[in-house]
N, C-alpha and C positions, 0 to 999 in steps of 0.2 A: 608503451609503458614509460614512465619517467625514470631516468637514471638518478636514483636517490643519493648515490655516492657523491655525485657532483652537483646536487641540488642544494643551493645555499639558502633557500627560502625557509622561513620558520615552520616547524612541524607542529601542527595542531592534531591532537588525538580525539577520536570519537568513542564515547561509551554508549552503546545501544542498550536501552532498558525496555525494549518492546515486551520481553517475556516477564518483566516484573511490573514496572509502572504502566506499561501498555495494557497489561491484563487487568488493571484496575478500571478500564473502560467499562461502562455499563453494558452488561450482557455478554462480555467477552470472556471466554474460558478455553484455553488451549488444552488439548489432550497431551499426555506425555510424549506420544509419537510426533505430534505436531511441534511441540517444544523442541524436541531433539532435531527435527528437520530444519526448523528456523535457526537454531543455534549453529548447526553445521553450515548453513548457507551464509549466515552473518560472518562467521569467522573464516571460512575457507573460500567462499565465492566472493562476497563483498569485501572481506578482509578488514572489518572494523578492528579497532585496537583492543577493546574490552567489551564484554557483555555482562549485564546484570540479569539473572535468570529467574529469580524468585525471592519471596520473603520467607525467612525461617519460621518454623513452628506453625505453618499453615495447616498441613495435613500430612498423613502418611503417604497419600498418593502424590502430593507435591514433592515430598522428600525423595520418592522413588524416581520422579521425573528429573530432579536435580542430579541424583546419583547416576542416571543413564547419561546425562549430558557430561558429567565429570568423568565417567569411565571412558567415553569416546574421546573427550578432550585430552585426557592423560595419554591415550594411545597415540594421539596426533601431536603431542608436545605443546598443547595449547591450554593446559590446565590453569596456568597463572592468569589467563585472560577471562576466566569464568568467575563471576562474583555473585554473592548472595547477600541481600539485606538482612541484618540481624538487629537485635535490641540490646540495650544496656541491662542485661539480666544475669550477669555473672557467668554461669555455666550453661544455661539452657540453650541459647542461640548458638553458641560456640560448639556445643556437643552435637546439635542438629546439623550444622554445616560440616563438621568433621566426620560424622557418621555417614553423610552423603558423599564423602570423598572429596569435599571442597578444600581449597587452599586460601581463599580470600573471603573475608567478611566485611561488609559495609555497615558499621554501627550507626544506628539512628539515635543520635543525641539531640537534646533540645537546644535549638539555636535561638530560642526566644525565652526571655526571663519569665514572661507570662505563662508560657507552656510549662516551664520547669516548676514554677511555683504552684500553678493551679491544676495542672494535669498530674504531675508527679508528687506534689507536696514536698519538694526538696529545695534546699538552698543551692546556690551556685557551687559552694564548696562541697556540699554533700554529693551533688551530681558529678563533679569532677572526680571525687573519690570512687564513686560507682563505676565511672568510665575507666579509670586507671586499673581497678581490680578486674574488670571484664577484659580489658586489653591484655593485661598480664596473663590471664588464663588462656586467652587466644594464642598468645605467643608460645606459651608452654605446650600447646597442642599443635604447633606448627603452622598456624594460620597467619597470613598477612592481613593487616587491618587498615581500612580506610574509615573515615567518619563523616557522616552527614550532620549538618547543623540544621535540623528540621525547622522550617519556617524562618530561615535566616533573614529573608528580605524584611519581614515585619519585625523580627527581633533586632536587626541592625537599626531600623528606624526608631524603635521604641527605647532601646537601651544599648548603645554601642559599647558601653563599659562592660556589660554582661558578655557580649560577644567577644570582646578583646580578652576578658578574663577567662572565658572558656577555652579559647585557642591557646592562650599562654599557659593555662593550667595543665594542658595535656601535650604540649609541644615537645616534650622531652622523652616520650614513651614509645617512639617508633611508629607513629601513624604516618602512612605513606602519602595519602591525599586527603585534604580537607574538602568536603563536597558541599558547596554553597547553593542551596536551592531557593528559587523564587517559588515557593510551594503553592501559592495561590495566584501566581501570575499577575502580580500587582505593580511591578516595576516598569518604568520607562527606560529607554536607552540611556538617557542622561543620568538617571539614578543608578543604573547598573554600572556605568563607567565610573562614576564618583565613588560608589561603595566598594567596588572591586579594586580600583586603583588604591584606595585606602588600605584594604586588606593585604594586597600584594606588597605594597610599600612598607606596611607596618610589620609584616612577618616575611621578610625576604628569604628566609631559609625553608619556608614551607611551600608545598605544592597545592594549588587550588583547582578544583573542578567547578564548573558552573552548570546548574541543573534548572533550566527554564521551563515554565508552563505558559500556555497560550491564551489565557482567559481574556486578555485585551487584544489578541491578535498581534502581539509584539514580540513573540518568542524569537523569531529569526533576527529581527532588528536588535534585540537584547543580546543575542549571541555575538553579533558583530561588535557591540560595545564591550562585551566581556573579553573578547580576544584583543581588542584595542587596549584594554586595561592591563593585559599581561597574563590572563588565564590561558593555560595550554591544553585543557581537556574540556570538551563539551558533551553534555548528555542529550540524547535525542531518541526518538522512536521511529519505526517505519509507519508511514501513513498518518503521522501525528496522533497515534493512539495515546491514550492516557485519561486520567480522571477529568471530568468536566469538559473543558475545551481542548484537552490533550496537552501533550508535550511538544517540544520543537520537532519539526519534521526533519528527519535525516536527509531526505532528498534536497530540501531547501537549504539546510545548513551547509551541506557538503558543497553545493554549487555556488552559493553566495560567498563562502569563505575562500574558495579557489578563485572565483572570477573577480570578486570585488575587494578582497583583502590580500590576494597574491600569496597565500600560504600553501604549504604542502600537506597533503593528506595521504593516508595509507590505502584508502578504499579504491576499488575498481568500479568506476562510474557505470560501466556497461551492464552491471548487475543490479543497479538500483531498481529499474522497472520490474525485473524478474522477482526481486524480493517483495516489492510492493504488491504484485499480483498474488504471490504466495500467501502473504499475511492477510490480504483482502479476502481470499477464499477461506483461510483457516478461521479468521475472526468473524466473518459475516458482516463486517463493517465496510461498506462500499466507498471507494474513493470518488470524490466529486469529479465530474468530467473535466472541470477547469482547474483542478489541483496542479500547481506548478510541477513540472518535470514528469510526474507519473500519471496525470489525468488523461482520459481517453482523447480529449479534444485539443490538448495544448500544442500539438504539432499539426493542427489542421487549419488551413487558410480558408476563410469563408468568402470574403469579398473578392469579386472577380479582378479588381484592380491589383490586389495583392498577388494573386496567381500570375497575372500578367507581368508584374514587376519581378517576381522570382524567375519567370521564364526568360526575361530580357536582361538578366544580369544579377540575379540574386539580391534585388533591391530591398527585400524585407527579411533578409537572413541575419541573425545575430549569432553571438557565441553559443547560444542555446540551440545548437543544431541537433536534430533528432538522432543522427548517426552516433553522436557522442554517447548516447544512452541506449544504443542498440535498438533504436526505434526508427520509424520512417515518417516523412512528411506526407500529409494527404491534403487533398483539396475538396472541400465540401461542395455538395450539389444542392442547390436550392434557388430561391428567387433572386439572390444576389450573385449567382454564378455568371461568369462570362465565358467567352470562347476559350480562354486560357485554362480555366478550371476544367472544362469539359475535355480539352485536349490532353491535359495532364492525366486525367482518369482513363481516357481511351488508351493512352500510351502505356499506363500501368497494367491495363487489362489485355494489351496486345491487340486492340481493335482498331480498324481503319474505316473511316467514313469520308465521303466526299464533303466538300464545303456546304453544299445544299442540304445533305442529310444531317450534317452537324447542326445547321441552322434549325432544322425541324426538331431535332432531339433537344436542343437547348431551349427552344420555345416550350416544349412539353415540360422540361425540368423546371423552368421558371413558373409555369402554370401550376404544377404540383406544389412547388415551394410556396407560392402565394396562398394556396389553400392550407398551408401549414402541415402538409404531409411530410413525414420523415423520409428522407432519401439518403441512401448510402451508396457507395461505389458498387456494392454487390447488386443493387437494384438496376444499375445502368444497362446491362444486357437485356433485361426484360423491357425497360422503357424503349430501347432501340427496336426490339422485336415488335412491340405494340405500335410504335409510331410508323415504322417502315413496313408493317404488315408482313414480317418475316416469321418463319417457323423455327428459327434458331432458338435454342434454349427451351425447347418444348419436347424433351425426351420422354417425360412422364406426365400423364394427365389423369386426373381423378374422374372416373365415369360415374361412380355411385359410392355413397358412404352412409352407413347407418350406425349410430352410436347410441348405446343405452346405458344409463346410470341409475343407481338407486341407493337407498340408505342401507349401510351395513352389508352391501354385496359388491363384488367386483364389477366394474364396468366392462362392457363388451363392445366390440366394433366389427362390422362386416364391411369390407371394401372391395371395389372393383376398379382396377386401373389399366391403362394401356401404356406400354413402354415400347417405343419405336414400332408401333403398329401391332404389337402382340398383347392380348388381353390376359390379365391375371386376377384371380380371386383369392381372398384370404380372410380369416377371422382372427381376432385377438382379444385378450383380456388384460386388465390391469387396474391399478388403484387410481381410477379416474378415467374420463373419456379420452384424454390425450394420450395417456399411457397405453390404453387399449389400442388406439390407432397406431402408435409406434410399434407395438407388438405385432400388429397385423402387417404393416408395411415392411417391417424388418424381415418377416417370413418371405415376402415376395422378393425383396431386394437380395436376400441370401441366395436365391436362385440365379441371380445375376452377378454374384461375387462382389456385391456392393456392401461395404461395412458402414453403418451409420456413425457419423462423427459424435463425439461427446458433447452433451448439452452443457453449456457453461452458465447461461443466464436466461431467464424467462420472464418477460414483462407483459402485462396486460393492462391497457387503459383505454379511455375514450380518446379517439383522435383529437389532437389539439386544435382548438379554434372552430368556429362555425357551428352550425346546427346539425351536429353529427352524433347526438347523444344516443341514437338508435344503433350505432355501430360500436364495435370494439376493435382495438388495434393490438395485435400481438407481435412483439419483437423478440426474437430468439437469437441468442449468441451461441455459436457452435465453435468447437475447437477442431480445426482442420489442419492436420500436420503441425506446422510450427506457427500458424497464425489463427486469428479468430475472424469469423465472418458473422455479420448480422443479417437476418432475413426478416421480412415483415409480411404479415397477412392482416387483412381487414374483412370482417364479416359481422353480421348482426349476432351470430352465435360465437361466443368466446372460444369454444373448442375448435370450431371450423376455422376461425382466424388463425389458430395455432397450426392447424392442418395445412392451410395455405402457405404459411411461413415455412413449414417443413418441406412441402413440395418444391418451393422455390429453391431451398438449399440443395435438395436432391438434384434438381435440374442443373444448378451451378456445378456441382460435383461431377455429374455425368458428362457435362460439356468438357470438363478438364480431363476426364479419364477415357472417354470414348474417342478412338482415332477418327 
């Protein structure tokens, strides 16, 4: 951990708005319990400086969710870090936030003269009066007030005088932070720097936040420009959630600011990946495998030359070390794999092979990769067993399987397996053929004190490339203790492909558990 007492670097604060702006992502809706869990993790585990958790006046259920967050935050001494977006509506939003136990309201004022005139039907002077009245009422009710200038980027471009007049007109009423959003994500870094430098220089006694969006893919670059211009608080979300193309990614923002701008942040980087996975699961919006910092593949070396370079002196290692984020570097297996890639995976699995056996296994890996088959490290023991004609990793084998499905009836499965030479039979039922198989195999495995791992993800598709449209490929991700493993099955029948993937996982686990 950094000794902040002796750290002279400039401190940049992060406001996470996953629970407010992030929830405006198409089809994303967090439950109250999910909101509370995310809020706890953001403030206590990741240690962001502020969180925005909701918009006022949405629903009674939303108010209860906010109340739960506020009640917990008050107990932990963190209530001042919890914020709710409200509207310039005199008493309504203020009462909503107050009744939910909140202490901070972020007023949504019009940062564009066009919005003020055409949406509200108000002049600048009238809007200022409305704001002043709402802020006065908020202060009377013990709330701290920040203020958004909605669509500030377009408003500044169209009429700077309106923006100047708005800020000047409310600068004496105790607004803590003026929040300047690029609401539609239209600005370039040069535009951000010029506009924010102007605002910071023109109003030196005010504090400004920058709230970017990613419509042009420039959100992180715009954050760098904003910090360079003098802004000290940046708004972001986990996994770039947000309307349209989303907000700035917290992971990208945090790492870029630290590494490229040498600033100090409050967050614990080792928790970024954990928060990403939590939000991914709660939102149902999956992170791209190549997403910086948090993607599944970003610490995976594919080319054999890169694995060789790492092995011979860390030649391809940068400041973005996986250990920094509580992750591990992996080496992909496929047609571009070399001896170093294989050696790294063998070492990770605790396997030893002669040079000749390594050559044979590598030959098979390249062959499989050339056919575009997906190969993971978890497949390696099976490839070794097949190539070298070994019986290792063959603890359980399926002897017979009958699965029946129909409309509006439970599916059933009858299976017969052998485990280390002993035969077992079982039947199961479930909502679908695979669920029925899992029910049946779980009954057998229970007799062996084997607990099925949690299923994290389930993908079915046609194997990539080639004339294989008669086959289906099933890739299942399992949670095994503190890590995830992927297993693959291929069959003309989609359910049997999943069955094969499951049996492979069981063999992997039995190999680890059986002395």
